[in-house]
C-alpha positions in Angstrom: 88.3 -21.4 119.2 85.0 -21.8 121.0 84.5 -24.8 123.3 82.0 -25.0 126.1 81.9 -27.3 129.1 78.6 -27.4 130.9 78.7 -28.7 134.5 75.4 -29.2 136.4 74.3 -30.7 139.7 73.1 -30.0 143.2 74.7 -27.8 145.8 78.1 -29.0 147.3 78.5 -31.9 144.9 81.8 -30.6 143.7 80.8 -28.6 140.5 82.9 -25.6 141.4 86.0 -27.6 142.3 85.8 -29.6 139.1 84.9 -26.5 137.0 87.9 -24.5 138.2 90.3 -27.5 137.7 89.0 -28.1 134.2 89.3 -24.5 133.3 92.9 -24.3 134.6 93.9 -27.5 132.8 92.6 -26.3 129.4 93.1 -22.6 129.7 89.3 -21.9 129.6 87.4 -19.1 131.4 85.3 -20.3 134.3 81.9 -19.0 135.5 80.1 -20.2 138.7 76.6 -19.2 137.6 75.3 -19.8 141.1 77.1 -16.6 142.1 74.8 -14.7 139.8 71.7 -16.0 141.6 73.4 -15.5 145.0 74.1 -11.9 144.1 70.5 -11.4 143.1 69.4 -13.1 146.3 71.6 -10.9 148.4 70.1 -7.8 147.0 66.6 -9.2 147.6 67.6 -9.7 151.2 68.4 -6.0 151.3 64.8 -5.2 150.1 65.0 -5.1 146.3 62.6 -6.8 143.9 64.2 -9.9 142.4 63.5 -9.0 138.8 64.9 -5.5 139.3 68.0 -6.8 141.0 68.7 -9.3 138.2 68.2 -6.7 135.4 70.6 -4.3 137.1 73.3 -6.8 138.2 76.9 -5.5 137.8 80.4 -7.0 138.2 80.5 -5.1 141.5 77.8 -7.4 142.8 80.2 -10.4 142.3 83.3 -8.7 143.6 83.3 -10.4 147.0 82.3 -14.1 146.3 82.9 -15.1 150.0 80.2 -12.7 151.1 77.8 -14.5 148.7 78.5 -17.9 150.1 76.6 -17.6 153.3 73.6 -19.9 154.1 71.3 -16.9 153.9 72.5 -16.0 150.4 72.3 -19.7 149.3 68.6 -19.9 150.4 67.8 -16.6 148.8 69.5 -17.7 145.6 67.4 -20.9 145.5 64.2 -18.9 146.0 64.9 -16.2 143.3 66.1 -18.9 140.9 62.5 -20.2 140.5 61.4 -16.8 139.2 61.2 -16.8 135.3 61.9 -13.1 135.0 65.2 -13.5 137.0 66.3 -16.5 134.8 65.5 -14.5 131.7 67.5 -11.5 132.8 70.6 -13.6 133.4 70.3 -15.8 130.4 72.1 -13.6 127.8 75.0 -13.0 130.2 75.6 -16.7 130.7 75.3 -17.5 127.0 77.7 -14.8 126.0 80.2 -16.1 128.5 79.8 -19.6 127.2 80.5 -18.7 123.6 83.6 -16.6 124.3 86.6 -17.3 122.2 89.2 -19.4 124.0 86.7 -21.8 125.7 84.5 -21.6 128.7 83.4 -23.7 131.7 80.1 -22.9 133.3 78.7 -24.7 136.3 75.2 -24.4 137.6 71.8 -26.2 137.6 70.6 -25.8 134.0 73.7 -25.2 131.9 73.6 -28.4 129.8 69.8 -28.3 129.4 68.9 -24.6 129.0 71.9 -22.3 128.8 74.2 -24.3 126.6 72.3 -27.4 125.2 74.9 -27.5 122.4 77.9 -27.7 124.8 80.7 -29.9 123.6 81.0 -31.6 127.0 78.2 -32.0 129.6 78.8 -33.3 133.1 76.3 -33.9 135.8 78.0 -33.9 139.2 76.1 -35.2 142.2 76.5 -36.8 145.6 74.2 -37.9 148.4 72.5 -35.2 150.4 74.3 -36.3 153.6 77.8 -36.1 152.0 77.0 -32.8 150.5 75.8 -31.4 153.8 79.0 -32.5 155.5 81.1 -30.8 152.8 79.1 -27.6 153.1 79.3 -27.7 156.9 83.1 -28.0 156.7 83.3 -25.0 154.4 81.1 -22.9 156.6 82.9 -23.8 159.8 86.2 -22.9 158.1 84.8 -19.5 157.5 84.0 -19.1 161.2 80.2 -19.5 160.8 78.2 -21.0 163.7 76.2 -23.8 162.0 75.1 -27.3 162.8 75.1 -30.4 160.6 71.3 -31.0 160.8 70.4 -27.4 159.8 72.8 -27.6 156.9 71.3 -31.0 155.8 67.8 -29.5 155.9 68.9 -26.5 153.8 70.6 -28.9 151.2 67.4 -31.0 151.0 65.2 -27.9 150.7 67.4 -26.5 147.9 67.3 -29.8 146.1 63.5 -29.9 146.2 63.2 -26.3 144.9 65.8 -26.8 142.2 64.3 -30.1 140.9 60.7 -29.1 141.1 60.7 -25.5 139.8 58.6 -25.0 136.7 61.3 -23.1 134.8 64.5 -24.9 134.0 64.4 -27.5 136.7 67.7 -29.2 137.7 68.0 -32.4 135.7 70.8 -34.1 133.9 71.0 -33.6 130.2 70.3 -36.8 128.3 73.9 -36.7 126.9 75.6 -35.7 130.1 78.3 -37.8 131.8 77.2 -38.4 135.5 79.8 -38.2 138.2 78.7 -39.4 141.6 81.3 -38.0 143.9 79.8 -39.4 147.1 82.7 -41.8 147.5 85.2 -40.2 145.1 88.1 -38.0 146.1 88.4 -34.6 144.6 91.4 -35.7 142.6 89.5 -38.7 141.2 86.5 -36.6 140.2 88.7 -34.0 138.6 90.7 -36.6 136.7 87.4 -38.1 135.3 86.2 -34.7 134.2 89.5 -33.8 132.6 89.5 -37.1 130.7 86.0 -36.5 129.4 86.9 -33.0 128.2 90.2 -34.1 126.7 88.4 -36.8 124.6 86.2 -34.2 122.9 88.8 -31.3 122.9 91.3 -33.4 121.0 88.8 -35.0 118.6 
């Protein structure tokens, strides 16, 4: 059985939390596609060309997700994600994952519009920039990083602009996606709404 759930939206909106919960509820595999771009970005920060890094990406590059969740890796990921050659190099990997037997949940920026336009369920998860910056700040502080709210907010807004305005696969909601604005929703409420949307299609 193949069943794909595509979850898109800006940084720190709750895509990953919702994606993991949906995958666990239905027994689907889960892929945070942002980690692919963060891994490429991390290698670029070490001096590699973005296209070369994307073409030679291996599972080892994703072995330590926490190391890829730094502000530097996030900014690098946003910059390499606008490069068509990088997106092309990672396209087949993501589509193969999406079509695996047993079901799959992918979260990112262009899953429902480019990677899996035929996904059975599409969600667009968003929240205000201020709320997302606060969430990201809390995550970074918990990991012991020395960051301030204003700098995190500026990073969030800069990423939003790059993601929405890039020429290749800009971040937009698919026309048939269910939008979840989590600005004033608890994680539990957002997860429940997503699970209900998937269950409606999965049992049909």
